[in-house]
C-alpha positions in Angstrom: 48.1 -114.2 71.6 47.4 -115.4 68.2 43.7 -116.3 69.2 42.9 -112.8 70.1 44.5 -111.6 66.9 42.0 -113.8 65.0 39.3 -112.1 66.4 39.9 -108.8 64.8 37.2 -107.7 62.5 36.1 -104.4 60.8 35.8 -101.1 62.6 31.8 -102.1 63.2 32.2 -105.4 64.1 32.4 -104.8 67.8 28.9 -103.2 68.0 26.0 -105.3 69.1 23.7 -102.5 70.8 23.5 -99.0 71.4 26.1 -97.8 74.3 24.1 -96.0 76.7 25.1 -93.4 79.4 26.7 -94.9 82.4 24.8 -94.6 85.8 25.4 -96.2 88.8 22.3 -97.9 88.9 21.6 -101.3 90.4 20.7 -103.9 87.8 17.2 -105.6 87.3 16.3 -108.9 86.1 13.8 -110.6 83.9 13.2 -114.2 84.4 11.8 -116.9 81.9 11.9 -120.8 81.5 11.7 -122.9 78.4 9.5 -125.5 78.4 10.1 -129.2 79.5 9.4 -130.1 75.6 11.6 -127.3 74.2 14.6 -128.2 76.5 14.6 -132.0 75.9 14.5 -131.0 71.8 17.5 -128.8 72.5 19.5 -131.3 74.8 18.7 -134.0 72.1 19.6 -131.9 69.1 23.1 -131.0 70.8 23.9 -134.4 72.0 23.2 -135.8 68.2 24.9 -133.2 66.2 28.1 -133.0 68.5 27.0 -129.3 69.9 26.8 -128.2 73.4 23.9 -126.5 74.8 26.1 -123.4 75.4 26.7 -123.5 71.6 22.9 -123.0 71.1 22.3 -120.3 73.5 25.5 -118.4 72.2 24.2 -118.7 68.5 20.8 -117.5 69.3 22.1 -114.8 71.2 24.0 -113.6 68.3 21.2 -114.2 66.1 18.8 -112.0 67.9 21.4 -109.3 68.5 21.9 -109.3 64.6 18.0 -109.2 63.7 17.6 -106.5 66.4 20.6 -104.1 65.3 20.4 -105.1 61.7 24.1 -106.2 61.4 25.7 -109.3 60.1 28.4 -109.1 62.1 28.0 -109.0 66.1 30.2 -109.7 69.1 29.2 -110.2 72.6 31.0 -111.5 75.6 31.1 -115.2 77.0 32.0 -116.0 80.7 34.1 -119.1 80.6 35.3 -121.4 83.9 39.0 -121.1 83.1 39.4 -124.6 84.5 40.8 -126.7 81.9 40.1 -130.4 82.5 43.6 -131.7 81.2 45.0 -129.7 84.2 45.4 -132.1 87.0 43.6 -131.4 90.1 41.8 -128.5 88.7 38.5 -129.4 90.2 39.8 -129.3 93.6 41.7 -125.9 93.4 40.1 -122.8 95.3 39.8 -119.4 93.6 38.2 -117.8 91.1 39.3 -118.8 87.6 36.5 -117.3 85.3 37.4 -115.1 82.4 35.2 -113.2 79.8 36.1 -113.3 76.2 34.7 -111.8 73.2 32.6 -114.4 70.9 32.1 -112.9 67.1 29.3 -114.3 65.1 28.7 -113.6 61.4 25.4 -114.1 60.2 24.6 -114.9 56.5 20.7 -115.0 56.0 21.1 -117.8 53.1 23.0 -120.3 55.6 21.4 -122.7 57.6 21.2 -123.0 61.5 23.1 -126.2 61.7 26.0 -124.6 59.3 26.0 -121.7 61.8 26.1 -123.9 64.5 29.0 -126.1 63.1 31.1 -122.8 62.8 30.1 -121.8 66.5 31.0 -125.1 67.8 34.4 -125.2 65.7 35.4 -121.7 66.9 34.6 -122.5 70.7 36.7 -125.5 70.5 39.7 -123.8 68.9 39.6 -121.3 71.5 39.7 -123.4 74.6 43.3 -123.6 74.8 43.4 -119.6 75.1 40.7 -119.2 78.1 43.3 -117.7 80.0 43.9 -114.7 77.8 42.7 -111.5 79.6 40.4 -109.2 78.2 42.7 -106.3 78.4 45.3 -108.2 76.1 42.6 -108.7 73.6 41.5 -105.2 73.7 44.9 -104.4 72.7 45.3 -106.6 69.8 41.9 -105.7 68.5 42.5 -101.9 68.6 39.1 -101.2 70.2 38.4 -100.0 74.0 35.3 -101.7 74.0 34.7 -104.9 72.0 31.1 -105.7 73.2 28.2 -104.4 75.3 26.2 -107.6 76.0 27.4 -110.6 77.9 26.1 -114.3 77.9 26.8 -116.8 80.9 25.8 -120.5 80.7 25.7 -122.1 84.1 25.7 -125.8 83.9 25.4 -127.5 87.4 25.6 -131.3 87.8 23.5 -131.2 91.0 20.3 -129.4 91.9 19.1 -127.6 95.1 17.2 -130.6 96.2 20.3 -133.0 95.9 22.2 -130.3 98.4 19.1 -130.4 100.8 19.3 -134.2 101.1 21.0 -134.9 104.6 24.4 -136.3 104.4 26.3 -137.6 107.5 23.6 -135.8 109.7 24.3 -132.7 107.7 21.7 -130.9 105.5 21.5 -127.6 103.6 18.9 -125.6 104.9 18.7 -123.0 102.0 20.5 -122.3 98.6 20.5 -118.6 97.2 23.1 -116.6 95.3 22.9 -113.1 93.6 25.5 -111.9 91.0 25.7 -108.7 88.6 27.7 -107.2 86.0 28.5 -103.8 84.9 27.2 -104.8 81.1 24.0 -103.0 80.0 22.6 -106.3 79.3 23.7 -109.9 80.4 22.1 -113.4 79.5 22.2 -116.1 82.0 21.3 -119.5 81.1 21.0 -122.3 83.6 20.6 -125.6 83.1 20.3 -128.4 86.1 19.5 -132.0 85.9 16.1 -132.8 85.2 14.9 -129.3 84.9 14.0 -126.9 82.0 16.8 -124.6 80.7 16.1 -121.3 82.7 16.9 -118.0 81.0 17.3 -114.8 82.9 18.4 -111.2 81.5 19.7 -108.9 83.8 19.8 -105.1 82.9 20.6 -102.0 83.5 17.1 -99.8 84.0 19.1 -96.7 82.6 19.8 -98.5 79.2 16.9 -100.5 79.0 13.2 -100.8 80.3 11.5 -103.4 81.6 9.2 -104.1 78.8 12.1 -104.2 76.2 13.9 -106.6 78.1 10.8 -108.8 78.4 10.3 -108.7 74.8 13.8 -109.6 74.2 13.2 -112.7 76.4 10.3 -113.8 74.4 12.0 -113.4 71.4 14.9 -115.4 72.6 12.2 -118.1 73.4 11.1 -118.2 70.0 14.3 -118.5 68.4 15.4 -121.6 70.8 12.0 -123.3 70.2 12.8 -122.9 66.2 16.3 -123.9 66.5 15.3 -127.3 68.3 12.2 -127.8 65.9 13.9 -127.5 62.6 17.9 -126.9 62.9 18.3 -126.9 58.7 15.9 -123.9 58.0 18.0 -120.8 56.7 18.5 -117.8 59.3 15.9 -115.9 56.9 13.3 -118.1 57.4 13.4 -117.5 61.4 10.4 -114.9 62.4 10.7 -113.4 65.8 7.7 -111.4 65.4 4.6 -111.9 67.5 1.2 -112.3 65.9 0.3 -108.7 67.3 3.3 -107.3 66.0 2.5 -108.6 62.4 -0.9 -107.4 63.0 0.3 -103.8 63.5 2.8 -103.9 60.7 -0.1 -104.9 58.1 -2.4 -102.6 59.9 -3.1 -99.0 57.7 -1.0 -96.4 58.6 -3.2 -93.9 60.5 -0.4 -91.4 61.7 -1.8 -88.3 60.0 -2.0 -85.1 62.3 -3.2 -81.8 62.0 -0.1 -79.1 61.6 -0.7 -75.4 62.3 -0.8 -73.1 59.2 3.0 -72.0 59.8 5.9 -71.6 57.6 9.3 -73.2 58.2 10.2 -69.5 58.6 7.9 -69.0 61.4 8.6 -72.1 63.0 12.4 -71.1 63.2 11.5 -67.8 64.4 9.2 -69.1 67.3 11.7 -71.8 68.2 14.7 -69.2 68.2 12.6 -66.7 70.6 11.9 -70.0 73.0 14.8 -71.8 73.0 17.7 -69.4 71.6 20.9 -71.1 73.2 19.8 -74.7 72.2 21.8 -76.6 69.5 19.9 -76.5 66.2 22.1 -77.6 63.9 25.8 -79.6 64.0 27.6 -80.4 60.7 31.3 -81.3 60.5 33.2 -78.9 62.9 30.1 -76.3 62.8 27.4 -75.9 65.6 24.6 -73.3 65.5 22.1 -72.7 68.2 18.4 -71.6 67.0 19.3 -67.9 67.7 22.8 -68.1 65.8 20.9 -70.2 63.0 17.9 -67.5 62.5 20.4 -64.8 62.7 22.4 -65.9 59.8 19.4 -66.8 57.7 18.0 -63.3 58.3 20.9 -62.0 57.1 21.4 -63.9 53.9 17.7 -63.2 53.3 18.0 -59.5 53.6 20.8 -59.6 50.9 18.6 -62.0 48.4 15.8 -59.7 48.7 17.6 -56.4 48.2 19.0 -58.4 44.9 15.3 -58.7 44.1 14.5 -62.3 45.3 11.0 -63.0 46.4 7.8 -64.8 45.8 7.8 -66.4 42.4 11.3 -65.7 42.0 13.9 -68.9 41.4 16.6 -69.4 43.6 18.8 -72.5 43.1 21.1 -73.8 45.5 24.5 -75.6 44.7 26.4 -76.3 47.9 27.7 -79.2 49.5 26.2 -80.5 52.6 26.9 -78.3 55.2 25.6 -75.9 57.6 25.8 -73.2 55.0 23.5 -75.3 53.1 20.8 -75.2 55.4 21.2 -71.4 56.1 20.9 -70.7 52.6 18.0 -72.8 52.4 16.2 -71.3 55.2 16.9 -67.7 53.7 15.5 -68.5 50.4 12.3 -69.5 52.3 12.5 -66.4 54.6 12.4 -64.3 50.9 8.9 -65.2 50.1 8.5 -68.9 49.4 10.2 -69.6 46.1 8.6 -71.7 43.5 11.8 -73.7 42.5 14.5 -75.3 44.5 17.9 -77.1 43.8 20.6 -78.5 45.9 23.6 -79.8 44.0 27.0 -80.2 44.6 28.6 -78.3 41.7 27.5 -75.0 39.8 24.4 -75.0 37.4 25.0 -75.1 33.8 22.1 -73.4 32.6 20.8 -69.8 33.4 19.4 -70.7 36.6 19.9 -68.9 39.9 22.5 -70.6 42.3 24.3 -70.0 45.5 27.7 -71.5 45.6 30.9 -72.0 47.6 33.0 -71.8 44.6 34.0 -68.8 42.8 32.4 -67.7 39.4 34.3 -69.1 36.5 35.7 -66.6 34.4 35.2 -68.6 31.2 31.2 -68.5 32.0 29.9 -65.8 29.8 26.9 -63.8 31.6 23.5 -65.0 30.5 20.6 -62.9 29.8 18.4 -62.2 32.8 20.8 -63.8 35.2 22.3 -61.5 37.9 24.7 -62.3 40.6 25.9 -60.7 43.9 28.2 -61.2 46.7 27.0 -62.3 50.2 28.5 -62.6 53.6 30.8 -65.6 53.9 34.0 -66.6 52.2 34.0 -67.5 48.5 30.6 -67.4 48.3 28.3 -66.1 45.1 24.4 -66.1 44.9 22.8 -65.1 41.5 19.2 -65.2 40.3 17.0 -65.3 37.4 13.2 -65.0 36.8 11.3 -67.5 34.6 8.6 -67.0 33.0 6.3 -69.2 34.9 2.5 -68.8 35.9 2.0 -67.9 39.6 0.6 -70.5 42.0 -1.3 -70.4 45.2 0.7 -69.5 48.3 3.9 -69.8 46.0 4.1 -73.5 46.4 7.9 -75.2 46.4 9.0 -77.9 44.0 12.0 -79.7 44.0 13.9 -80.4 41.0 15.7 -84.1 41.0 17.9 -83.6 37.7 18.6 -80.9 35.1 17.2 -81.0 31.6 19.7 -80.8 28.7 19.6 -77.0 28.6 21.0 -77.0 32.3 17.6 -75.6 33.7 16.5 -77.7 36.9 13.6 -80.1 35.9 11.0 -79.8 38.5 8.7 -82.6 40.3 5.8 -82.0 41.8 
């Protein structure tokens, strides 16, 4: 039980890939096989450094998950035989003793592959005596209902199918085949047989991954294992999993520009609200607004602002926390006639700028010349505006200030 407790990590340590929606779809598979040269290099490396090929495969899978998810702490499941060699007669016992345990891999870009493999082998050796610990008990100890969503299975058979087909005492095996499946979205099955290359099989749920994505994962895993066998002392940061085509695509100029219709944000919102009024448009905290509700609330606030004189070439600066009200206020200001300035803050402005805030006006703040305020719908909400002396600009171009000036007014940036 103590071994399970040692596997505890942070609240995000168990996440290795996005959890997909569960659907009862049969799994599919992608097969690949390492070259004899790479397989021989990995086998000799494991034998010379005191590792197992299983440790190499698990470390490679952990590195791949880390690079794909951008995490330096990943967890995946590993299937163990559950037959400890020190138990007398275990090889003759009939029954299924396999168990699935979480394997945690912490990644440091500056660490060498050999150092990571040493840690992985030491961790695997310490946990051999705890292979009987059930996954349900580990879930309870870790405090997570799901510790991983990918699985690694290493199969090492002492005999190949050809040996089984050889006649023995007049009997001969006519055919050997097997089929298995797991409920995990993604499962890596590595099979090593005598005098054969290491075969990798990726089983996946088609409702979670498409075949091209899984095939790409298989190719990256091949490159990772080949790099591991070629230079086990290189740092993790030096491992490049990109193909030549992918690197060429990243280096190519960005040509994603597209022609947009000459519509304002307010017009786009009105069109969407008419087309899909009941679809969710905004979710913030415990507030959820449909397009129709968002459109209606922004219209109500815009009418209040217009009645108080807000419009084109008038400054309206917002001082609101990140919330649904902030989005509603932004849309309402746009509906008044595309203002010149916008300021989003988490505290009221100190200078004579217009603002909308959830905080009540301070009694100690004296009224400033050119500044007016009004009550608008909603609890504890105040709106004020002022008209600065600025030249007119075409189409009421908006500019967003990033910081206030010493006088308190917003500093616009084009």
